[in-house]
Every structure is written in structure tokens, then in C-alpha cells.
N, C-alpha and C positions, 0 to 999 in steps of 0.2 A: 534205189532205183523209182525216181519223180514222174508221173504220167498226170495231166489235169486237163481237164476239155472241159469246151463249154461250144451252146450252139448259139452261130450266128444270128446274125440278125432276119433273116430272109433264108427262107427253104428249108431250117432248123437243121446246117450244116454243123456235122460236129468239126469244131478249130481243136487240134492234141499239140501239149509242148510236151515233151520228151524229156529229159536231164538223167545225169546218174546220182543226182543229188541235188537237194539245194545247193546256189552258191556255186553253182559250174557250168559249165556252156553247155548247151540245149537243140532241141532241133524241132520246129516249129511246120504242122502238117495242116493245108490244106487249110489258108485260112479265105474264111469268103466271104460274106458279105454283112459291113457293118462289125467287124471284131480287131479294128484296131487298140482303141480304147479297150475292150476288155482286156484286150493281150495285152497289152501295157498294163495293165493291172496286176495281171498272174506272173507276169514277168517279176516287175516288182515285188510282187507278195515273197517269192521262192529265191528272189536278187540271182537271175539266171542270163545268162549273156548268148541269144542266137546265135549259131554256125551256119545254119543251115535253112535254106524251107525246102521240105519235099512237097511233091504232090502225086496224088493218086489215080488221078484221072486231067483229064484238060475242061468241063463244064465251069462256068460263071459260078455256078456256086461255090464252087471249088477253091479260086485263082483268083476273084475279083482283087483281095490285099493284095498280093503275091508283088506287086511291083514297088508298092510302099513299102512293107513289109523288107522286103532283103535292100532297093535304096536309099532306106533310113541306115542300115548298117553294114552295106556293102558286102554280104553274103550272096552264096550261090543257092539259087531255087535249082530244083531237079525235078525231074521231068519225063516221062517215058516219050521217043521222037515222034510214037502213032499218033500223041495229041499235041504236040510244040505249038503248030500252027494255032491253032485256039488261044494260044497266050494275048497275040497280038490281035488273031481276029473268033473273039467268042462264039458269032455267028456262025459258026461252020462247024457247032455243036449244037446248034441249038434249033428246032422248032421253027415254022412258019411262023406263029403265036408271037413263043416269046423273041422272034428277030424284031416284030413288029413291039412287042415291048421295049425291051433295051435296044433293038437298033438305032443308032443316029444321035444316042440320047448321051454317050460317055465316050472319051477317046481313051483304048488301051495301048497298050506296049507290052513287049515284053520286058523282064529284068534285064540289068546290064548283062550280067552274067548268070547263065541258065548252062544247066549241064543233062546230058541225056541218058536214061535211063537203058541197063537191058537186062533181059532177064539172065537171072541165079547170078546176079554178081552181090558181091556186101561190098557197103560203104562201114568208110570207116569214122563214123562225122560224130564230135560231144564225148567223144570214151566211149561210143555204142556202136555195136555193129549191126548192120542191118541189111540182112538177105531183100531182093526186089523176085518177085514174085510177076513175070507176065502173064494177066489175066482179062483177055481181050473180052467183047461182050456186051457191057455196057456203051465200051465208048471203048478205039482199036487198039488206046492205049494207056485201056487203066491197068494198075500194079497191085498188088497187097506188097506192104512191106511186113516184116516177121524181127523180131527179137528177142532174146533172151529176155525173160518175164522174173527171175527169182530177186527177190528182192523189195517187187513193189507193193503193193497193197490186195492184189490177188494171192503174189508167191506162185504163181503160173512156171511150166516149163517154157512156155512160150506167147507172146505175144503178134496180134495178129493185125494189125492198122488196116480195115480191107474195105475202104472205101464205100463204092457203091458194087461191087461186085456180091457181097452176103452182108443182109441186115437179119433183125433178131424174126426171126418172121416169114421171109422175103427175101430177096435178092432184086438187082439192082434192073428197072427198066431197057428195052432194047429197040424203040421202036422210035431213037432223034438218029440223026445224022451218024454215021459209024456202028451203031451197032447196030449188035447181030445176037440174034438167038443160038446157032447155031457154036458158037464161037463160046456165048456164054456157058452153055450146054459142056463144050469142052472143059473150058476154064473150071467148073462149076467140079467136075469126076477128074482132072488131072494135078487141081492147083489144092479146091479145097478140100474133099474127099482123105483125101493122104494125111491131113492133119490132125493130131493128138489131142482126144478128146476134151482136157483139161487145156487146150490152148482159148486163152482169155481172147474174143474178139470185139475190137472198138472200131464198129463202123461208122460210113459216111454219112450217117442218121438213125436217127432213134440212138436205144440204147442198147447199154453195154448185154455182152453173149456169149457161148462157150459152142464150140465145135463142137460137142457134145449135144448139147442142147438142139441142135440145130438139125444136128445128123438124126435123132431121135423125133423130132416134129415136125422143122421146114419140110413145109409141104414139094418145094419146089427139092432138095436136097434126098429127100425120100424119092422120090419118083427117077433121079438120076441113078440112086443105088441103086434103086431093082429094075430099071427098065433100060436107062440111059438115055431118058426123053422126059420133058416134063413140060407145062400147062404155060402160058404164053405169061409173060409179068406185066402185072397190070402196072400202068404210067401211073404210079405214087406220089413217092419220096423222091427228093433234087427235082432236079430240071426234065 
């Protein structure tokens, strides 16, 4: 199994490429701002052919390049319906100051082919079996993507691409349109905490971690596990 990740030019958003092996089809996860040249280089290095783009949520820093990546290859973009409107109108997920920064400067449009994700679905793409978990809180349509990790460099039973739900040492902010701390707490309790400790977490921002490490040291997970409550997340990473 091949997993390659690199940060976008803005906001430190991680873009991931996942395939069963070099020379095969792959999925591209969260192609953000300024990733096109780097993505092309990763695809060429490993001789990979994108079969689909997966979006953990609809924020601009995760979706900025989705239309050109899909359009150049005639492939489908997958997003939860709770965030689909942000593909064509990113301002729906931005704060007022970020809307002023980005608004009116660029024209956005959905990719030609968009498929909607559902909770609990299993996607069969590029030879991979990918489980979708709807985990709202950061946005209404945030999802986790889980897949077997055997054969990866971590040799884990499972890999979880967590988007902006879970980071190493923190969680995603909930103060933007569509965000909800109560929904985030429920997602952490029902979708994150049940995962096995050796699950490798590939977050939307920052370094790779594991569920076990976060269960033991992440203050938000500790508080959810102990009391079902957590302090509000500071608006730090991402949009």
C-alpha cells in the first residue's frame, strides 16, 4: 500500500495520495491551494493514475484544486451532501474576514461529476475499500475515511484520514458557519473513540498520529472520554 502526503501552499493543508502500489490507480484526498505541480510530481514519481478525489469536508483550503484535478482527468469528486454547496460557493463556509480575503477574487465551480457520500458507506475505488464515517462538528458534512493499513509503511490494521475532525493534540475549530461544538463532541465520542489504538491518523493539518496516542494525550478526547464534555477548540489550524 502506498500513501504519500504533502502540505498545500496555504494553511498547511495536507493533500494525500493513496494507492495499492506504485503503477496503479489511486485516490487523491483534499487537493488544496497550490497543490497541482506537487501532485503531478507525486503521481509521476509513483506512476499513479487518479481514479477519484475524496473530500473530507468542503472548506476552501481542502477543495481549492478539486475542479482542475478532476477536470483534467475526467474523474469524480466525492463529498458529503452537507458540504456540497461549498464546492460552488466557498463563502458559505468562511468567516467574514476570510470571505473578504477570498470573496470576489476567484471564480469557483463544482467539478463536472460530483458524488455524494453517506455515513457507513464503503467505496470501492482504485482497488481500495474505503469506509465513510459522517463526523460533523467542524462542518456539517465532515467525514472520516478509513481503510485497511496492512502493507503500508505503518503496518497498521487501519488508517483513518481524519480531515479537520482530529489533529495531533487537538481538534478542528467549530466557530465557522456549519460548525457545532455539540456535534463535534458527539463525533469524537461515537466515531473517534471507538477506533482501535493502533489506528494511524492522517489529519488534515499537522503530523501523523495514532488513536492510542490521542486517547492518552489529546485534552479534548480525554475530556470526552471522562465526562462527555470538552473545552471549545481554539481557531488555530485550517480555515
